[in-house]
C-alpha positions in Angstrom: 56.4 8.8 -38.0 57.7 11.8 -36.2 54.6 14.1 -36.8 50.9 13.9 -36.4 48.8 12.1 -39.1 45.8 14.3 -39.8 42.6 12.6 -41.1 39.4 13.8 -42.6 36.5 14.0 -40.1 34.6 11.2 -41.7 31.1 10.1 -40.9 29.3 7.1 -39.5 28.6 6.0 -43.1 32.2 6.7 -44.2 34.6 6.6 -41.3 38.0 8.5 -41.7 40.0 5.4 -40.6 38.5 2.3 -42.0 39.2 -1.1 -43.7 39.7 -2.0 -47.3 37.2 -4.9 -47.0 34.7 -3.1 -44.7 34.6 0.6 -45.6 31.6 1.5 -43.3 33.3 0.2 -40.2 36.0 2.2 -38.4 36.7 5.5 -36.5 35.4 9.0 -37.3 35.2 12.4 -35.6 31.7 12.6 -34.0 31.9 16.3 -33.0 34.5 18.7 -31.4 36.8 16.7 -29.2 34.7 13.5 -29.5 35.4 10.3 -31.4 32.9 7.8 -32.8 33.1 4.2 -33.8 31.2 3.1 -36.9 30.0 -0.4 -37.3 28.1 -1.2 -40.5 27.5 2.4 -41.2 25.9 3.1 -37.7 27.7 5.5 -35.5 28.4 5.1 -31.8 29.9 8.3 -30.3 32.3 7.5 -27.4 31.7 9.2 -24.1 34.7 10.9 -22.6 33.5 9.8 -19.2 30.9 11.2 -16.8 31.2 15.0 -16.2 29.8 16.0 -12.8 28.9 19.6 -12.0 26.6 21.5 -9.6 24.1 24.0 -10.8 22.3 26.6 -8.6 20.1 28.1 -11.2 18.7 27.9 -14.8 20.9 26.2 -17.4 20.9 25.4 -21.1 22.2 21.9 -21.9 24.6 21.9 -24.8 26.2 19.2 -27.0 29.3 19.3 -24.9 27.1 18.2 -21.9 26.7 14.7 -23.5 27.0 12.1 -20.7 27.1 14.9 -18.1 25.6 14.4 -14.6 24.4 17.8 -13.2 23.1 18.2 -9.6 20.8 21.2 -9.2 20.9 22.6 -5.7 17.9 24.9 -6.2 14.7 25.1 -8.2 15.7 25.7 -11.8 14.6 25.4 -15.5 16.8 23.2 -17.7 16.5 24.3 -21.3 17.5 21.7 -23.9 19.3 22.7 -27.1 17.5 21.7 -30.3 17.3 17.9 -30.6 18.8 18.0 -34.2 21.8 20.0 -32.9 22.4 17.6 -29.9 21.9 14.5 -32.2 20.7 11.0 -31.5 22.2 9.2 -28.5 23.0 12.5 -26.7 22.2 11.8 -23.0 22.2 13.8 -19.7 21.4 13.1 -16.1 19.5 15.5 -13.9 19.6 15.3 -10.1 17.1 17.6 -8.4 18.6 18.3 -4.9 17.1 21.5 -3.6 14.0 22.2 -5.6 12.0 21.0 -8.6 13.8 21.1 -12.0 11.7 21.8 -15.0 13.1 20.4 -18.3 12.0 22.5 -21.2 12.9 21.3 -24.8 13.6 23.7 -27.6 10.6 25.3 -29.3 7.8 22.9 -30.0 9.9 19.8 -29.3 8.7 17.4 -26.6 10.0 15.3 -23.8 8.0 12.1 -23.2 5.4 13.6 -25.5 4.9 16.6 -23.3 5.9 20.3 -23.6 7.8 20.1 -20.3 8.7 17.7 -17.6 9.2 18.3 -13.9 11.9 16.4 -11.9 10.6 16.6 -8.3 13.1 17.7 -5.7 14.8 14.5 -4.3 14.6 12.7 -7.6 16.8 12.1 -10.6 16.1 11.5 -14.3 18.1 10.4 -17.3 17.3 12.2 -20.5 18.1 10.8 -24.0 17.8 12.5 -27.4 16.5 10.7 -30.4 17.5 13.5 -32.8 14.0 14.8 -33.0 12.6 14.6 -29.4 13.6 13.7 -25.9 12.7 10.8 -23.7 13.3 9.6 -20.0 13.4 6.3 -18.3 10.6 6.8 -15.8 8.5 9.4 -17.6 7.9 11.7 -14.7 5.2 14.0 -16.1 3.1 17.0 -15.1 -0.7 16.6 -15.0 -2.5 17.0 -18.3 -6.3 17.8 -18.5 -9.0 16.1 -20.3 -12.8 16.7 -20.3 -15.0 13.8 -19.3 -17.0 12.2 -22.1 -18.7 8.8 -22.8 -15.3 7.8 -24.2 -12.6 9.7 -22.3 -9.7 8.9 -24.6 -6.7 8.8 -22.4 -4.5 8.1 -25.4 -4.9 11.7 -26.5 -3.1 13.2 -23.4 0.7 13.3 -23.4 1.1 12.5 -19.8 0.6 9.6 -17.3 -0.9 12.0 -14.9 -4.4 13.3 -15.9 -7.0 15.6 -14.3 -10.5 14.7 -15.5 -12.8 17.6 -15.6 -16.6 17.8 -16.0 -19.6 15.7 -14.9 -20.2 13.5 -18.0 -20.6 9.7 -17.3 -17.6 7.8 -18.5 -18.0 4.3 -20.1 -14.6 4.0 -21.8 -11.0 5.2 -21.5 -10.3 4.7 -25.2 -7.9 2.4 -27.1 -4.2 2.4 -26.3 -1.5 -0.3 -26.3 -1.7 -2.9 -23.6 0.3 -2.0 -20.6 -0.3 1.7 -20.8 -0.8 3.2 -17.3 -2.6 6.3 -16.3 -3.2 8.0 -13.0 -6.4 10.1 -12.9 -7.7 12.7 -10.5 -11.3 13.9 -10.8 -12.3 17.6 -10.4 -16.0 16.9 -10.7 -18.7 14.5 -9.7 -19.4 11.9 -12.4 -20.3 8.2 -12.8 -17.7 5.5 -13.9 -19.7 2.8 -15.6 -18.4 -0.7 -14.7 -18.0 -3.2 -17.4 -16.6 -6.7 -16.8 -14.6 -6.5 -20.0 -13.9 -2.9 -21.1 -13.9 -0.9 -17.8 -13.3 -3.2 -14.9 -13.7 -1.4 -11.6 -12.4 -2.7 -8.2 -15.9 -2.5 -6.6 -17.5 -4.6 -9.4 -20.1 -1.9 -10.0 -20.5 1.7 -11.0 -18.7 4.4 -9.0 -19.7 8.0 -8.4 -16.6 10.1 -8.0 -16.1 12.9 -5.6 -14.0 16.0 -6.2 -10.4 14.9 -5.5 -10.9 11.2 -5.9 -8.1 9.4 -7.8 -7.5 6.1 -9.5 -4.8 4.1 -11.3 -5.7 2.2 -14.4 -3.9 0.0 -16.8 -4.8 -0.8 -20.4 -5.4 -4.4 -21.3 -5.4 -3.5 -25.0 -8.3 -3.4 -27.6 -10.0 -0.7 -25.7 -10.2 -2.6 -22.4 -9.0 -1.2 -19.1 -8.7 -2.4 -15.5 -8.7 0.1 -12.6 -6.2 -1.4 -10.2 -6.9 1.0 -7.3 -9.4 3.7 -6.4 -8.8 6.3 -3.6 -11.4 8.4 -2.1 -10.6 11.9 -1.1 -11.3 10.9 2.5 -8.6 8.8 4.3 -9.2 5.2 3.1 -12.6 6.3 1.9 -13.8 7.0 5.4 -15.4 10.2 6.5 -15.8 11.0 10.2 -17.6 13.7 12.1 -17.8 14.7 15.7 -20.5 16.4 17.7 -18.9 18.2 20.7 -22.2 18.5 22.7 -25.5 16.9 21.9 -28.5 18.8 23.2 -32.1 19.4 22.3 -34.3 17.0 20.5 -32.4 16.5 17.2 -28.9 16.4 15.8 -28.3 16.5 12.0 -25.4 14.9 10.4 -24.9 16.7 7.0 -22.5 16.5 4.1 -22.4 12.7 3.9 -20.9 11.8 0.5 -23.2 10.3 -2.1 -21.0 7.3 -2.4 -21.3 6.2 1.2 -22.6 2.7 1.7 -22.5 2.4 5.4 -22.9 4.9 8.3 -21.9 4.2 11.8 -23.1 6.4 14.7 -21.6 6.1 18.2 -23.2 7.4 21.4 -21.2 8.2 24.5 -22.7 9.8 27.7 -26.1 10.3 26.0 -29.2 10.4 28.2 -32.9 11.0 27.5 -35.9 11.8 29.6 -36.1 8.2 30.6 -39.3 7.4 28.7 -38.1 8.2 25.2 -35.5 6.2 23.2 -33.1 7.4 20.5 -34.2 7.2 16.8 -32.1 7.4 13.7 -33.6 8.5 10.4 -32.0 8.8 6.9 -32.6 11.4 4.3 -31.1 13.2 1.3 -30.4 16.8 0.3 -34.2 17.4 0.4 -34.4 16.5 4.2 -35.1 13.6 6.4 -37.2 10.7 5.0 -39.7 8.7 7.1 -40.1 5.8 4.8 -38.3 3.7 2.2 -35.8 2.0 4.6 -35.7 -0.2 7.7 -34.9 1.3 11.1 -34.5 0.1 14.7 -35.1 2.0 17.9 -33.5 1.3 21.3 -34.8 2.5 24.6 -32.8 4.5 27.0 -32.2 1.5 29.3 -30.4 -0.2 26.4 -27.8 2.5 25.9 -24.5 1.9 27.5 -21.5 4.2 27.5 -18.7 2.9 25.5 -15.7 1.5 27.4 -12.2 3.0 26.9 
């Protein structure tokens, strides 16, 4: 031959260059300037190799960006062309290196089940198209919101990160496949009801949330969940307070969280009249209570400054 041999484009089902005994296996034209290999009628477009480029602003990913690696040097929005246009197996790598990159699919299409996805600065993400939607490896997702209810069905939110609003007591997180993970943050004060089978809490008992508390939970399947960690808004669940100067007959420590189980009070350089000791009393939002608990009083001679 001394001239090109042009072929029809062909398809994955009927490749342009095929075999007499195996007509759905061969080579076809997948798209402009791209080849595909068909095996048993299933197409496998060939990557021309990784294409690296830097982006400093918003960008729309096209079919020609298949297998591309784009490094974003500033905060940007990456708009995805319609999934049907890009086609199944289209894939793209985002590197956020200078600001968050918001991935926004076309129209009502979704990425990991959500309307948008944020790749935080300093992170990267691989995006793959199924032909109708987009998915990622790690499912980095923005926070979704759900109102607290007896059954707060976490399967109805399209994100692993969930803000729970309201103050209704929660007894169940709903039924989702085993292994499903959720990270929750509470914007209100409510009760999580411990159940040794369906809602297993680390403390082995009910938990009253504070605004800003968070937890991580994993589904065991069949409507059962285990909370693997719970974090109070205070560091390690501890709240500390300091009185700069103690004077007068009484000092009030207020704003103690309702979930507190133990209170430690330290004295340093405190003196009394010499005939009166120091008393501690407990109370609630209504004021100091004088009964309903046990207390111990120490005389002034028993008080010693703490060593340092």
